[in-house]
C-alpha positions in Angstrom: 0.0 0.0 0.0 1.1 3.5 -0.7 -0.8 5.5 1.9 0.5 5.5 5.5 -1.6 8.3 7.0 -4.4 10.8 6.4 -4.8 14.0 8.4 -7.0 17.0 8.6 -5.6 20.4 9.8 -6.8 24.0 9.7 -4.9 26.9 8.2 -5.4 30.1 10.1 -2.2 32.2 9.6 -2.8 33.8 13.0 -1.4 30.6 14.7 2.0 30.9 13.0 4.6 32.7 15.1 5.0 36.3 13.9 1.5 36.7 12.7 -0.8 36.6 15.8 1.1 39.2 17.9 -0.4 37.7 21.0 -3.9 36.9 19.7 -2.7 33.4 18.9 -3.2 32.6 22.6 -6.9 32.6 21.9 -6.3 29.5 19.7 -4.1 27.6 22.2 -6.1 24.4 21.7 -5.6 24.6 18.0 -1.9 25.2 18.2 -1.6 22.3 20.7 -3.7 20.2 18.4 -1.7 20.9 15.3 1.6 20.2 17.0 0.2 17.0 18.5 -0.9 16.1 15.0 2.5 16.7 13.5 4.1 14.6 16.2 1.7 11.8 15.4 2.6 12.0 11.7 6.3 11.9 12.5 5.8 8.8 14.6 3.8 7.0 11.9 6.6 7.9 9.5 7.8 10.5 7.0 6.3 9.7 3.6 8.1 10.0 0.3 5.3 12.2 -1.0 2.5 14.2 0.4 -0.7 15.0 -1.5 -1.9 18.3 0.1 -5.6 19.3 -0.5 -6.0 23.1 -0.2 -9.2 25.0 -0.8 -7.0 28.0 -1.6 -5.1 26.4 -4.5 -6.3 27.3 -8.0 -9.4 25.2 -8.8 -11.3 23.9 -11.8 -15.1 23.7 -11.8 -16.3 20.1 -11.8 -12.8 18.7 -11.4 -10.0 17.8 -9.0 -7.2 20.3 -9.7 -3.6 19.1 -9.5 -0.8 21.7 -9.6 1.9 20.4 -12.0 4.2 23.5 -11.8 7.7 22.1 -11.2 8.6 25.1 -8.9 6.2 26.7 -6.4 7.3 29.5 -4.2 5.7 31.7 -1.6 4.9 32.1 2.0 3.2 34.2 4.7 4.8 37.6 4.1 1.4 39.2 3.3 0.4 38.2 6.9 3.6 39.7 8.4 5.6 36.5 8.9 9.0 35.8 7.4 8.0 32.2 6.4 8.6 31.1 2.8 8.8 27.9 0.8 10.6 26.9 -2.3 8.8 23.7 -3.4 9.9 21.3 -6.1 6.9 19.4 -7.3 7.6 15.7 -8.1 6.0 16.2 -11.5 6.2 12.6 -12.7 4.5 11.4 -9.5 1.8 14.1 -9.8 1.2 12.9 -13.4 1.0 9.3 -12.4 -1.4 10.0 -9.6 -3.6 12.1 -11.9 -3.7 9.5 -14.7 -4.6 6.8 -12.1 -7.5 8.9 -10.8 -8.7 9.4 -14.3 -9.0 5.7 -14.8 -11.1 5.6 -11.6 -13.6 8.2 -13.1 -12.3 11.2 -11.2 -12.4 14.3 -13.4 -8.9 15.8 -13.4 -7.6 19.3 -14.3 -3.9 19.8 -14.4 -3.1 23.4 -13.5 0.2 25.2 -13.3 0.7 27.9 -10.7 4.1 28.7 -9.1 2.7 31.2 -6.6 2.0 30.2 -3.0 1.5 33.8 -1.7 -2.2 33.6 -1.4 -2.5 29.9 -0.4 -2.5 29.8 3.4 -4.3 26.5 2.9 -0.9 25.1 2.0 1.6 27.4 3.7 0.2 27.2 7.3 0.2 23.3 7.4 3.6 23.3 5.6 5.0 25.5 8.3 4.1 23.1 11.1 5.0 20.1 9.0 8.5 21.4 8.4 8.9 22.4 12.0 8.1 18.7 13.0 9.9 16.8 10.2 12.9 19.2 9.7 12.7 18.8 5.9 9.7 18.4 3.6 9.3 15.4 1.3 8.0 15.9 -2.2 4.7 17.8 -2.1 1.9 17.6 -4.7 -0.5 20.5 -4.2 -4.1 20.2 -5.3 -7.6 21.5 -4.8 -10.9 19.6 -4.4 -13.0 22.7 -4.4 -14.3 22.1 -7.9 -16.0 18.9 -6.8 -19.3 18.4 -5.0 -19.5 16.6 -1.7 -20.1 13.1 -3.1 -17.4 13.5 -5.7 -15.0 14.5 -3.0 -15.8 11.4 -1.0 -15.3 9.3 -4.2 -12.0 11.1 -4.7 -10.8 9.7 -1.4 -12.0 6.3 -2.2 -10.2 6.3 -5.5 -7.0 7.7 -3.9 -6.9 4.7 -1.5 -6.2 2.4 -4.4 -3.2 4.2 -5.8 0.0 2.4 -5.2 3.2 3.4 -7.0 5.6 1.7 -4.5 6.3 5.0 -2.7 4.9 6.0 0.8 2.3 8.7 0.6 0.5 10.9 3.1 -2.8 12.7 2.6 -2.8 16.2 4.2 -6.3 17.6 4.0 -6.3 21.3 4.8 -9.6 23.1 5.6 -11.3 25.4 8.1 -14.9 24.6 9.1 -17.7 27.2 9.5 -16.7 30.8 9.3 -20.0 31.9 10.9 -19.9 30.5 14.5 -20.6 33.7 16.4 -21.4 37.4 15.9 -18.4 39.2 14.6 -17.1 36.2 12.8 -15.3 36.9 9.4 -18.3 35.9 7.3 -21.0 37.0 9.8 -23.1 34.8 12.1 -25.4 31.9 11.2 -26.8 29.3 13.7 -26.2 26.7 11.0 -22.4 27.2 11.6 -22.4 25.3 14.9 -24.7 22.5 13.4 -22.2 22.1 10.6 -19.2 21.9 12.7 -20.8 19.5 15.2 -21.7 17.2 12.2 -18.1 17.4 10.9 -16.6 16.4 14.3 -19.1 13.5 14.7 -18.4 12.3 11.2 -14.7 12.2 11.9 -15.1 10.6 15.3 -17.2 7.9 13.7 -15.5 7.7 10.4 -18.9 8.1 8.9 -19.3 10.4 5.9 -23.1 9.9 5.7 -23.4 12.4 8.6 -22.1 15.0 6.2 -23.4 13.8 2.8 -27.0 13.8 4.3 -26.7 17.3 5.6 -29.3 19.7 4.2 -27.8 21.9 1.5 -28.9 25.0 3.5 -26.9 24.0 6.5 -23.7 23.6 4.4 -24.2 26.9 2.5 -25.1 28.9 5.6 -22.1 27.5 7.5 -19.7 29.4 5.2 -17.1 26.6 5.2 -14.0 26.0 3.1 -13.0 22.5 4.4 -15.9 20.2 3.6 -14.4 18.7 0.5 -11.1 18.1 2.2 -12.9 16.3 5.1 -14.9 14.2 2.7 -11.9 13.1 0.7 -10.1 12.1 3.9 -13.3 10.1 5.0 -13.4 8.4 1.6 -9.8 7.2 1.9 -10.2 6.1 5.5 -13.4 4.2 4.7 -11.5 2.2 2.1 -8.9 1.2 4.6 -11.5 0.4 7.3 -9.6 2.7 9.6 -10.5 5.0 12.5 -9.9 8.7 12.9 -8.7 10.4 16.1 -9.9 13.9 16.6 -7.1 15.8 18.4 -8.7 19.2 18.8 -11.7 21.4 17.9 -12.4 25.0 18.7 -13.8 28.2 17.1 -12.0 31.1 19.0 -12.4 33.7 16.2 -15.8 32.5 14.9 -14.1 30.0 12.6 -14.0 26.3 13.3 -10.6 24.6 13.5 -10.2 20.9 13.7 -7.2 18.6 13.8 -7.6 14.9 13.1 -5.5 12.0 12.1 -5.8 8.4 10.8 -2.9 5.9 11.0 -3.5 3.9 7.8 -0.9 1.4 8.8 -2.8 0.2 11.9 -3.6 -3.4 11.6 -1.4 -3.9 8.5 1.0 -6.8 8.8 
């Protein structure tokens, strides 16, 4: 098998040192959760490749977008942090993964963007991953935002069958509702808490039906950006028959942040 772990992590720049200027203390549970997550990933093992799902990568309507740019640079300077990355995409592996998914009926769009400056969905998780691992493995950046919910779940199912002889990790980046309380970035909606509660339950039970059966109004009013990432992770874990450990959840700024991990090597002989 290629996949050794799957993980969900949020991406608020405010939790990166140099950005929050003290306000990051309000998200102490999230910072503790993301560092606990990265330690868990390091214990499971450093993969040869990571597929990173970011809702802030370029996307293609109706398709799973895979970034094939050989060089991708950028960081968190627009948020005031001297954090930057100079990624070298393993293009042949990205191509192989994309071709495989195509044979499984996943609509694919190969995009090419070398700019990370506006993609905190990638840069924030990469900051903590590099802090934990010391050096990053090959990263394939992608976006599931062009897919609907059921297609995102099927993406995860399809990914589970990919095996190229390398060890892969799935890093699903996504924030939950942006409307948890008055003054939240996208305003307030009572559906925000309902949505986030459903996501946490779905992860704890490794049961995507709790999200796939949500009324469309709840999802739309929640103002989320992580549902597709969550569903892709759930699809993969369901194929392995694994469990998911939720390490943290909170919504200190009116946005829901959740850290969760699945060790896909559990039970494998």
